[in-house]
C-alpha positions in Angstrom: 0.5 -0.2 -0.2 1.5 3.3 -0.8 2.0 5.7 1.9 3.3 9.4 2.7 5.2 10.0 5.3 4.1 6.6 6.8 0.3 7.2 6.6 -1.5 5.0 4.3 -2.1 6.9 0.8 -5.1 6.0 -1.5 -6.3 8.1 -4.7 -9.7 8.7 -6.4 -9.2 9.9 -10.1 -12.4 11.5 -12.0 -12.2 12.4 -15.6 -14.2 15.3 -16.8 -17.7 13.9 -16.7 -17.5 13.1 -13.1 -16.8 9.5 -14.1 -14.3 7.3 -11.6 -10.9 6.5 -13.8 -9.8 3.5 -11.8 -13.7 2.4 -9.7 -10.9 0.2 -7.8 -9.6 2.9 -6.4 -12.9 3.7 -4.5 -13.0 0.0 -3.7 -9.5 0.1 -2.3 -10.6 2.7 0.1 -13.9 0.8 1.2 -11.4 -2.1 1.5 -9.1 -0.4 4.1 -12.1 0.3 6.4 -11.8 -3.5 7.6 -10.2 -5.6 9.7 -8.3 -4.4 12.8 -6.7 -1.4 11.8 -9.4 0.6 10.9 -8.5 4.5 10.2 -10.1 6.9 13.0 -9.2 10.0 10.9 -9.3 10.1 7.0 -8.0 13.2 5.8 -9.4 13.5 1.9 -7.3 16.7 -0.1 -8.3 17.5 -3.2 -6.0 19.6 -5.7 -7.4 23.1 -7.6 -6.7 24.8 -11.0 -3.6 24.4 -13.1 -2.5 21.1 -11.5 -2.2 18.1 -13.7 -2.2 14.8 -11.8 1.9 14.7 -11.6 1.9 18.2 -9.7 -0.7 17.4 -7.7 0.9 14.1 -6.5 3.8 16.3 -5.6 1.8 18.4 -3.9 0.1 15.8 -1.7 3.8 14.2 -0.8 5.0 18.2 0.2 1.9 19.2 2.4 1.5 15.8 3.9 5.0 15.2 4.8 4.5 19.0 7.0 1.3 18.0 7.8 2.0 14.7 9.1 5.5 15.9 11.4 3.4 18.1 12.9 0.7 16.0 13.8 4.0 13.5 15.4 5.5 16.8 17.2 3.3 16.0 19.9 2.0 12.5 19.7 -1.1 13.1 18.0 -0.5 10.6 15.4 0.5 7.8 17.7 -3.0 8.0 19.5 -5.0 8.2 16.1 -4.7 5.8 12.9 -4.7 8.3 9.8 -5.2 7.5 6.4 -5.3 9.9 3.1 -7.3 10.4 0.4 -6.4 12.3 -2.9 -8.2 13.4 -5.3 -7.6 13.4 -8.7 -9.7 15.4 -11.2 -8.4 17.2 -14.5 -7.8 21.1 -14.2 -5.1 21.8 -15.5 -5.3 23.6 -19.3 -2.7 25.5 -19.8 0.8 27.3 -17.6 0.4 31.0 -18.0 4.1 31.4 -19.2 3.4 29.2 -21.8 1.3 31.3 -23.6 3.2 34.0 -24.2 6.4 33.7 -26.6 9.4 35.0 -25.8 10.2 38.4 -26.3 6.9 38.9 -28.4 4.5 40.0 -25.3 4.0 43.6 -26.0 1.5 45.6 -26.6 0.1 46.2 -30.2 1.9 42.7 -31.5 -1.0 41.4 -33.4 0.7 38.3 -34.5 1.9 37.3 -30.8 -1.9 38.2 -29.9 -3.4 36.3 -31.8 -1.3 33.2 -31.3 -2.0 33.5 -27.6 -5.8 33.7 -28.8 -5.8 30.9 -30.4 -4.4 29.1 -27.6 -6.4 29.7 -25.4 -9.9 29.0 -27.8 -7.9 25.5 -27.9 -8.0 25.3 -24.0 -12.1 26.6 -23.5 -12.2 23.8 -26.4 -11.2 21.1 -24.6 -12.9 22.0 -21.7 -16.5 22.5 -23.2 -15.8 19.6 -25.5 -17.3 22.1 -28.4 -16.4 22.8 -31.7 -15.0 26.5 -31.3 -14.2 26.8 -34.4 -16.6 30.1 -35.3 -15.2 32.1 -32.7 -11.5 31.3 -33.7 -12.4 32.7 -37.4 -13.6 35.6 -35.7 -10.0 36.6 -34.2 -8.2 38.1 -37.0 -11.5 40.4 -36.8 -11.6 41.7 -33.5 -9.0 44.6 -34.2 -11.0 46.4 -36.9 -14.6 45.0 -36.9 -17.4 45.6 -34.6 -19.6 43.0 -35.6 -16.7 40.0 -34.9 -16.2 41.9 -31.3 -20.1 40.9 -30.9 -20.6 37.9 -32.2 -17.3 36.6 -30.5 -18.5 37.9 -27.4 -21.6 36.8 -27.6 -20.6 33.1 -28.7 -18.2 33.6 -25.7 -20.5 34.7 -23.6 -23.1 32.0 -24.3 -20.0 29.1 -22.8 -20.2 30.5 -19.3 -22.0 27.9 -17.2 -25.6 28.4 -16.2 -25.0 27.7 -12.4 -22.2 30.6 -12.7 -24.2 32.9 -10.4 -25.1 30.5 -8.1 -23.1 31.6 -5.1 -24.3 35.5 -4.6 -26.6 35.6 -8.0 -24.3 39.0 -9.3 -21.6 37.3 -11.1 -20.3 37.5 -14.6 -23.7 36.3 -16.7 -24.5 36.6 -20.4 -27.6 38.8 -19.6 -25.4 41.1 -17.3 -22.9 42.3 -20.0 -25.9 42.6 -23.0 -25.8 46.1 -23.0 -22.1 46.5 -22.9 -21.8 43.9 -26.6 -24.3 45.7 -27.7 -22.5 49.1 -27.2 -18.7 47.8 -27.8 -17.7 48.1 -25.1 -17.1 45.0 -23.4 -13.5 43.8 -24.7 -12.5 47.2 -24.2 -13.4 47.0 -21.0 -12.0 43.8 -20.0 -8.5 45.3 -21.6 -7.9 47.6 -18.6 -7.2 45.5 -15.3 -4.2 45.8 -13.7 -3.0 44.4 -10.3 -1.6 47.5 -8.0 -2.3 46.2 -4.7 -5.2 45.2 -2.2 -7.9 48.5 -0.8 -5.5 50.1 2.1 -2.4 49.4 0.8 -0.2 46.5 0.7 1.5 44.4 -2.6 -1.1 41.8 -4.6 -5.0 41.3 -4.8 -6.9 43.2 -7.3 -7.7 46.4 -5.7 -8.2 48.6 -8.9 -8.3 49.3 -12.6 -5.8 51.1 -14.7 -6.2 52.3 -18.1 -3.8 50.9 -21.2 -1.9 47.9 -21.0 -1.9 44.6 -18.6 0.4 43.6 -16.3 -1.3 41.2 -13.8 1.8 39.8 -11.9 0.8 36.6 -12.3 2.1 34.3 -9.7 1.9 30.8 -8.2 -0.5 29.4 -10.2 -2.5 32.1 -11.3 -4.1 30.6 -14.0 -3.2 32.5 -16.9 -5.6 35.3 -16.0 -3.8 38.4 -18.0 -1.1 39.3 -19.5 1.4 42.0 -20.9 -1.1 42.5 -24.3 -3.5 45.8 -24.5 -6.4 46.9 -26.4 -9.7 44.6 -27.7 -7.1 41.8 -28.0 -6.6 41.9 -24.5 -10.0 42.3 -23.9 -10.7 39.1 -25.8 -8.0 37.3 -23.5 -9.6 38.0 -20.6 -12.8 36.9 -21.8 -11.8 34.0 -22.5 -9.5 33.5 -19.8 -12.5 34.1 -17.7 -15.1 32.2 -19.4 -12.8 29.0 -18.5 -12.2 29.6 -15.4 -15.8 29.5 -14.6 -16.1 26.3 -16.4 -13.7 24.9 -14.1 -15.1 26.3 -10.8 -18.4 24.8 -12.1 -16.6 21.1 -13.0 -14.9 21.1 -9.6 -18.6 22.2 -8.1 -19.7 18.8 -9.8 -16.8 16.9 -8.6 -17.3 17.2 -5.0 -21.2 16.9 -5.2 -21.3 14.1 -7.6 -18.1 12.4 -7.2 -16.6 12.7 -3.7 -20.1 13.1 -1.9 -21.4 9.7 -3.2 -18.3 8.1 -1.5 -18.0 10.4 1.6 -21.4 8.7 2.2 -20.6 5.1 1.9 -17.3 5.5 4.2 -19.9 6.7 7.1 -22.1 4.2 6.5 -19.3 1.5 7.1 -17.0 2.9 9.6 -20.2 5.6 11.4 -17.3 7.0 13.8 -14.7 8.0 11.2 -13.3 11.3 11.8 -13.5 12.8 8.5 -11.2 15.8 7.4 -11.8 17.8 4.5 -8.7 19.7 2.9 -9.1 22.2 -0.4 -6.8 24.2 -2.2 -7.9 26.6 -5.0 -11.0 25.0 -7.2 -10.2 21.9 -5.0 -11.8 24.4 -2.0 -14.8 23.8 -3.7 -14.6 20.2 -4.7 -14.3 19.7 -1.0 -17.5 22.1 0.3 -19.5 20.8 -2.4 -18.7 16.9 -1.2 -19.5 18.1 2.3 -22.8 19.7 1.5 -23.8 17.2 -1.7 -27.5 18.1 -3.2 -29.9 20.1 -1.3 -32.3 17.0 -0.8 -29.4 15.2 1.1 -29.1 14.3 4.4 -25.8 15.7 6.0 -22.8 13.5 6.0 -21.1 15.6 8.9 -17.9 15.8 8.5 -15.3 16.6 11.1 -13.3 19.7 9.8 -12.6 21.4 6.8 -9.7 23.6 5.7 -9.8 26.0 2.8 -6.7 27.2 1.5 -6.7 30.1 -0.9 -10.4 28.5 -2.2 -10.9 30.1 -5.7 -14.6 31.2 -5.2 -17.0 33.5 -3.8 -16.3 35.5 -0.1 -20.1 35.1 0.1 -20.6 31.2 -0.6 -21.3 31.0 3.6 -22.9 34.5 4.0 -26.1 35.5 5.8 -28.1 38.0 4.0 -25.3 39.2 1.8 -27.4 41.4 -0.6 -29.5 42.7 2.2 -32.4 41.5 0.4 -32.4 38.1 2.3 -30.0 36.7 0.2 -27.8 33.7 1.5 -24.6 32.1 0.3 -24.8 28.9 -1.9 -23.2 26.8 1.1 -24.8 28.7 4.1 -26.7 25.7 5.0 -23.3 24.1 6.1 -22.5 26.2 8.8 -26.0 27.4 10.1 -27.3 26.0 12.0 -23.6 24.6 13.4 -22.5 21.1 13.8 -25.4 19.2 10.9 -22.4 19.1 8.1 -19.7 20.6 10.0 -18.9 18.6 13.6 -15.7 20.3 14.6 -14.0 23.6 13.1 -14.0 25.3 9.7 -10.7 27.5 8.6 -10.1 29.6 5.3 -6.9 30.8 4.5 -6.7 34.1 2.7 -4.2 36.8 1.3 -4.2 40.1 -0.9 -1.1 38.4 -2.0 -3.6 35.5 -3.8 -3.5 37.3 -7.6 -5.0 34.1 -9.0 -8.0 34.6 -7.0 -8.3 38.8 -7.2 -8.0 38.7 -11.1 -10.3 36.1 -11.7 -13.1 38.3 -9.5 -11.7 41.4 -10.5 -12.1 40.5 -14.0 -15.7 39.5 -14.0 -16.1 42.4 -12.1 -15.2 44.8 -15.1 -17.5 42.8 -16.9 -20.4 43.4 -14.7 -20.1 46.5 -13.9 -18.2 50.2 -14.6 -17.4 50.6 -10.7 -13.7 50.8 -10.5 -13.6 51.1 -6.7 -12.3 48.5 -3.9 -11.9 45.9 -6.9 -11.6 42.4 -5.1 -11.5 43.7 -1.6 -13.5 42.5 1.3 -16.2 45.2 0.1 -16.8 43.6 -3.3 -19.9 41.8 -4.3 -17.1 39.9 -6.6 -14.4 38.9 -4.0 -13.2 35.4 -3.1 -12.3 33.8 -0.7 -8.7 33.6 -0.7 -8.6 36.5 -0.8 -10.8 38.2 1.6 -12.0 34.9 3.7 -15.6 35.0 4.7 -17.7 38.3 4.4 -21.0 39.0 5.8 -21.1 35.5 7.7 -22.1 36.0 11.6 -20.0 34.2 14.0 -16.8 33.8 12.1 -13.6 34.2 14.4 -10.5 36.4 12.7 -7.4 35.3 13.2 -3.7 35.9 12.0 -1.7 32.9 11.0 1.0 31.4 13.5 3.9 31.7 12.7 6.0 30.5 15.3 3.9 26.8 15.9 1.5 27.9 18.9 -1.6 26.0 18.9 -4.8 27.4 17.2 -7.9 28.0 19.8 -10.1 26.3 16.9 -13.9 25.9 18.3 -16.7 23.2 17.0 -18.9 24.8 14.3 -17.2 28.0 13.6 -15.8 29.6 10.5 -12.1 30.8 11.1 -10.7 33.1 8.9 -6.8 33.0 9.2 -5.1 36.0 7.7 -2.0 34.9 5.9 -0.6 38.7 4.8 2.6 38.5 4.9 3.3 34.8 4.7 1.1 33.2 2.2 2.8 35.3 -0.7 0.6 33.6 -3.4 -2.0 31.4 -4.7 -0.1 28.2 -4.9 1.9 29.1 -1.7 0.0 26.3 0.9 2.5 23.6 1.2 4.3 25.7 3.8 4.6 24.6 7.4 2.5 27.6 8.6 -0.3 26.5 6.6 0.2 22.9 6.6 0.3 23.6 11.1 -3.5 25.4 10.6 -5.1 22.4 8.7 -3.0 20.0 11.4 -4.5 21.7 14.2 -8.1 21.7 13.0 -7.6 17.8 12.8 -5.7 18.0 16.4 -9.1 20.0 18.1 -11.3 17.5 17.2 
C-alpha cells in the first residue's frame, strides 16, 4: 500500500464527466475500512486549478510531509490511525508562462496576440467539448470589425455555465453584459484591469483598475488570467480566460457533489464513527465544500473539519443576507445551524497576495459593472474567499496565521478566517509549514 510520511495514501481519480477513471480505487478505500486497523481519521484533499496529475501528487507529497510531521510533534498520530485520500480531477488546461512567446508579449503585437488567443480558444474548446471554429475564425477581425467583436463576445459568453451566479447571484452572466456587448464596450472594458495592490495599501490583490495595457504580475498558479497585451485583443484574452475559469469552477462543484460526496456517504455508512477531515486548495476548496454539502436534498454526512486553503470561490459562499435582501450564500446551510454538516472547525486561509483569486474576480467585476473602487476586496460583491476570507458570515472568528507553532484555539462549529498576509505569498503557497500547521490543528482539535 502506498504511503506518505508513513500514513496510508489512496487516490481517487475522476475524468471530466465526473466518472471514476479507476473504480478499483474506491473499492480499495472502502476495503481499508475493514479489519483491525481501521483508520480513526480519514483526511481527504483536493488540488485545484492548473494542476495536472503529476503536480497534484507532488503537492500532496509535500503538503502531507509537513502535515504529518506536525501531528507527530505532539504525539497526535500515535493516538490516532490516519489515512489520506488524494482526489485527482482534470483541471490543468495551460500554464500562463507557456502562452507568451519569448520576447513577443508587447502591446500592439497582433501576431503574438492572435497566437495566444488561438491557444486560449483551444483550451476552452477542450473544457467545453465543443468545436469552437466559429470563434476562432473571428480572431483576425477583432481589432477592426465591430460585428466580429459582437459575435465573438456573444459566442464566448454563451459558454459560461448556467450556475455561474449560484453563489451570490451577481457574478458574470450573459444577461449582465448584454448592453456592453451591444454598445461595443465589453472587450475594451475587459482590456483594462490591472493589479496594483489591495484596498488600503500593501502588495498583491486586485484592488483597482487602470487604463492601457495589463501587467497582472502572475505568480504561483495564477491560472493565466491576463498578460502583457493591450486593447481589444487583451479584452478577448480576459473574456476567454474568465469563461474557462467559470467552466472549471463549475466542474469542481460537480466533482465534489457527484463524485466525492457519494464516497463519503459510503465511508460514513461503513464506519459511522470515523472522523473525516476535508482539505481543499483553490478550486479544490470548492470540490471539498461541495462534497461536504452534497445536493440540497441530501442529509448531512457530518464531516469533522474543513480546511479551505486559498479558496477560489465567492467570499459570500457562507454568508447570511449578503445582499440586504435575504440572500444567503450557496453553502450557508453547511454552517447554520452549526454542527450538522461540519461537527468541528472550518478554517479559511486568505491573503491579498493571492492574485489568482483576485484577478479572476476583478475581471468578472469589470465585465459586470463600471465601478472601479474596491475591486476584489472585502467590500466587493465579486471578492473571493482566498483573498478576503468569509464575508457577511455571522460568528466568524478572525485570526492571524501562526508563525511560531503555537496551537490555534479553533472552536467546533465556527468558521475561522486565518489571515495569511505577509506569510502566504501567492495562490500556490500552501505547502509551507505555517499553512500545514493550521490544517493539522483543525484535525488536532477534534
